[in-house]
N, C-alpha and C positions, 0 to 999 in steps of 0.2 A: 826460322830454320833450325837454333840449338834445341827447342821443345821436341821437335820430330826426330832431331840426331840421338838426343838422350833417350825417347823412347826405345828409339830402332837398336840403339847399346843395349838397354835395360831386355830387350824384348833376344835378343844375341847371348847376353849374360845368365840371365835366367835367374838370377839370384846367387849369382857364382860371384867371389872375389879375383878372380884371374879366368882369362880366356886365352885359348890354345893360339897359336900363330895364323891359321885359317879365319878363324874369326875377327882376328886385330885387323886383317888385311882388308875382311869384309866390311868395318867398320870406320875405317880409315879411305876405303874404295882405292885400296892397290893391290897388287898380285903376292901373293904368299910367299912367292920365291925375291920378292921388291925387299919384303920386313927382315926375311934369314939374310940375305945380302946385307942390307943395311946392319944389323946383326953383328956376322960375321966380318966385317971391314970395320965399325966404331965399338962393336959390344952395348950398343943400344939403336932405336928405330927411333924418330922424333922425339928424342930427350928421353925414351922411358926405357927403364933398362928389367928386362923380364927376368921372371925364377927360373931356374930350371929343374925339371924334377922326372925323373926315371928318363932320360934322354928327352923330354919333350919343354918346349920355352913358354913358359906361364907369363900371360900381359896382364896388368894388374886395369880391372876396373877402374879406379877410381882416378887414375891417371889418363887413361884414355878419355875420359868424359871431360876432364882438364884439358886436355888435348885441344877436345872440338868445341867445347866452349870459349877456347881462347883463354883461359884461366891457367892461371899455373898451381 
C-alpha cells in the first residue's frame, strides 16, 4: 500500500517540494474544505504546518509522505 501511495503522491507533486491545499486533500483522501478548516482551527492539519505564500497554503511533500507511510 505505501509504495502505491508514495507513487501517487509523487505524481501529484511532480517534482515540487510543496503542494497546494487541493492536492494535499487529494493525497490524504479528504475534502479541501476539511484541510482548510483544520488549519483555521489549529494552525495545522494532521500535524503538518503549511507555508503561506501569496495567500495560498503550501504543504510540504516530505511531511505528507511521512504521514502516508506512518513515519514521523
